[in-house]
C-alpha positions in Angstrom: 28.7 65.5 150.3 31.9 64.3 152.0 33.4 63.3 148.6 32.6 66.7 147.2 34.4 68.4 150.1 37.4 66.2 149.7 37.7 66.9 146.0 37.3 70.6 146.6 40.0 70.4 149.2 42.4 68.6 146.8 41.7 71.2 144.1 42.5 74.1 146.4 45.7 72.4 147.6 46.8 71.8 144.0 46.1 75.4 143.1 48.1 76.6 146.1 51.0 74.3 145.3 51.1 75.5 141.7 51.1 79.1 142.8 53.9 78.5 145.2 56.0 76.7 142.5 55.3 79.5 140.0 56.4 82.1 142.6 59.6 80.1 143.3 60.4 79.7 139.6 59.8 83.4 139.0 62.0 84.4 141.9 64.8 82.1 140.7 64.4 83.4 137.1 64.5 87.0 138.3 67.6 86.3 140.3 69.4 84.8 137.3 68.5 87.7 135.0 69.4 90.2 137.6 73.0 88.9 137.8 73.5 89.1 134.0 74.4 92.2 131.9 75.4 93.0 128.3 79.1 93.6 127.8 79.5 97.4 127.1 81.1 98.7 123.9 84.7 99.5 124.8 86.2 99.4 121.3 87.2 102.9 120.1 87.5 104.6 123.4 90.4 105.3 125.7 91.4 102.8 128.3 90.3 105.2 131.1 86.9 105.7 129.5 86.6 101.9 129.0 87.3 101.3 132.7 84.7 103.8 133.6 82.0 102.3 131.3 82.8 98.8 132.6 82.5 100.0 136.2 79.0 101.4 135.5 77.6 98.0 134.6 79.6 96.0 137.2 82.4 94.4 135.1 86.2 94.9 135.1 88.7 95.6 132.4 92.1 94.0 132.0 94.6 94.8 129.3 95.7 91.6 127.5 98.2 93.2 125.1 99.0 96.2 122.9 99.4 96.5 119.2 100.6 99.1 116.8 97.9 101.0 114.9 98.0 103.8 112.3 94.3 104.7 113.0 93.8 104.5 116.7 95.6 106.8 119.2 97.8 105.4 122.0 95.9 103.5 124.8 92.6 103.3 122.9 90.9 100.0 122.7 91.3 98.0 119.5 89.4 94.8 120.5 87.6 93.3 123.5 86.6 89.8 124.7 83.7 89.1 125.2 82.5 91.2 122.3 80.1 94.1 122.8 76.5 93.3 123.8 77.4 89.7 124.8 75.5 88.6 127.9 77.9 88.1 130.8 77.8 87.7 134.5 78.3 90.8 136.6 81.9 91.0 138.0 83.3 89.3 134.9 86.7 90.5 133.6 86.6 91.8 130.0 90.0 91.6 128.3 91.0 94.3 125.9 93.8 94.9 123.3 95.0 98.6 123.2 96.8 100.6 120.7 100.5 101.5 121.1 100.3 104.0 118.3 101.8 104.0 114.8 104.7 101.7 113.8 108.0 103.3 114.9 111.3 102.7 113.3 114.9 104.0 113.4 115.8 106.0 110.3 119.2 104.9 108.8 121.9 107.4 108.1 121.6 107.9 104.4 124.4 110.5 104.1 127.2 109.3 101.8 125.0 106.6 100.3 123.1 106.4 97.0 119.8 108.1 96.6 118.3 104.9 95.1 119.0 103.0 98.3 117.5 105.7 100.5 114.4 105.9 98.3 113.9 102.1 98.4 114.0 102.2 102.2 111.6 105.1 102.4 109.1 103.3 100.1 109.4 99.9 101.7 108.7 101.3 105.2 105.8 103.5 104.2 107.5 106.8 104.7 107.1 109.8 102.5 109.8 111.4 100.4 108.8 115.0 101.0 111.5 116.8 99.1 114.5 116.3 97.0 117.1 119.1 96.9 119.9 118.9 94.3 123.2 120.6 95.1 126.4 121.0 93.1 129.0 118.9 94.9 132.2 117.0 94.1 130.5 113.8 95.2 129.2 111.5 92.5 125.8 112.3 91.1 123.0 110.9 93.3 125.1 110.8 96.5 123.0 111.8 99.6 124.6 114.9 101.2 122.0 115.6 103.9 118.7 114.3 105.3 115.9 115.5 107.6 115.2 113.9 110.1 118.8 113.0 110.8 120.1 109.4 110.7 119.2 107.2 113.7 116.2 109.3 114.6 113.0 107.3 115.6 110.1 108.1 113.2 106.5 106.9 112.9 105.0 105.4 109.8 104.0 108.0 107.2 106.7 110.5 108.4 108.2 112.8 105.8 111.9 112.5 104.9 113.7 115.2 102.9 117.0 114.4 101.1 119.7 116.6 99.6 121.7 114.9 96.9 124.7 115.7 94.7 124.2 116.8 91.2 127.9 116.5 90.6 130.3 119.3 89.8 128.3 120.3 86.7 125.4 122.7 86.9 123.0 124.1 84.4 123.6 127.8 83.9 120.5 129.7 85.0 118.8 132.4 82.9 120.0 135.7 84.5 119.1 138.1 81.7 116.7 140.8 83.0 117.6 140.1 86.7 119.5 142.6 88.8 123.1 141.9 89.5 122.3 141.2 93.2 119.6 138.7 92.3 121.9 137.0 89.8 124.6 136.5 92.4 122.0 134.9 94.7 120.9 132.4 92.0 124.4 131.5 91.2 125.4 131.1 94.9 122.6 128.6 95.4 124.2 126.4 92.7 127.7 126.8 94.2 128.7 129.2 91.4 129.9 132.8 91.4 130.4 135.7 89.0 133.9 135.9 87.6 133.7 139.2 85.7 131.1 142.0 85.3 131.2 144.3 82.3 129.3 147.5 82.5 127.5 148.7 79.3 127.5 152.5 78.9 125.0 152.5 76.0 121.7 151.3 77.4 118.3 152.7 78.4 117.7 149.8 80.9 117.5 150.4 84.6 120.9 150.3 86.4 122.6 147.0 87.1 120.3 144.7 85.1 121.9 141.8 83.4 121.9 142.3 79.6 124.0 139.4 78.6 125.6 136.3 80.2 128.3 133.8 79.4 127.8 130.8 79.5 124.3 131.0 78.0 121.2 129.8 80.0 121.0 126.0 80.1 124.7 125.4 79.3 126.6 123.0 81.6 129.1 124.7 83.9 131.5 123.2 86.4 131.7 124.5 89.9 134.3 127.3 89.9 133.8 127.8 86.1 134.1 131.2 84.4 130.9 133.3 84.4 130.8 136.7 82.8 127.9 139.1 83.0 127.2 142.4 81.2 125.0 144.8 83.2 123.5 148.1 82.5 125.4 151.3 83.5 125.7 152.0 87.2 124.2 155.4 88.0 
């Protein structure tokens, strides 16, 4: 009987000890899990939003560096370390790399240079040649006369650059037949040309002051300041 009581006592002590150890282990395990969290997703949000998201789960954000980006706005997070959903200790610092915006460069002054050189720079630096205006000028053909934006301006990658280049002193005579005298003068003025002589035809059924004939003919080469003669219908 005494032996049975002793064995029962030992059994109860063992059960109690196991229960205590299990409780301690569970408590320790719970404490460890309680101090750990998953790193929040900070990539793709602004730095201010990233700091707010980090504060919600008990971690901090530190900017490690900034890099240019054509797709992410300025001060948005490009990368983070540790990566999102990595298990980290509360209070840990998460380092981030933010965007400084698109690549910025200084546009050279192309005026006076060759169109080919300007075009090569535009292509090499991922800019866009948005327009090419040809103008009659004493400069050699292909010389850049004007540009927009101006030289030495800071531009972002993908910006549009417009150039005005010389087509030399020769221009192609436009087709003016059927246009009014006023319209014809405007077309010629845009090419740096002007009317030298106007002949009025008395025998015509056309509306007044329409161009009936021109010299040189449409498409002929004409030098700036060259002779241009127009025949127009009778003035009322």
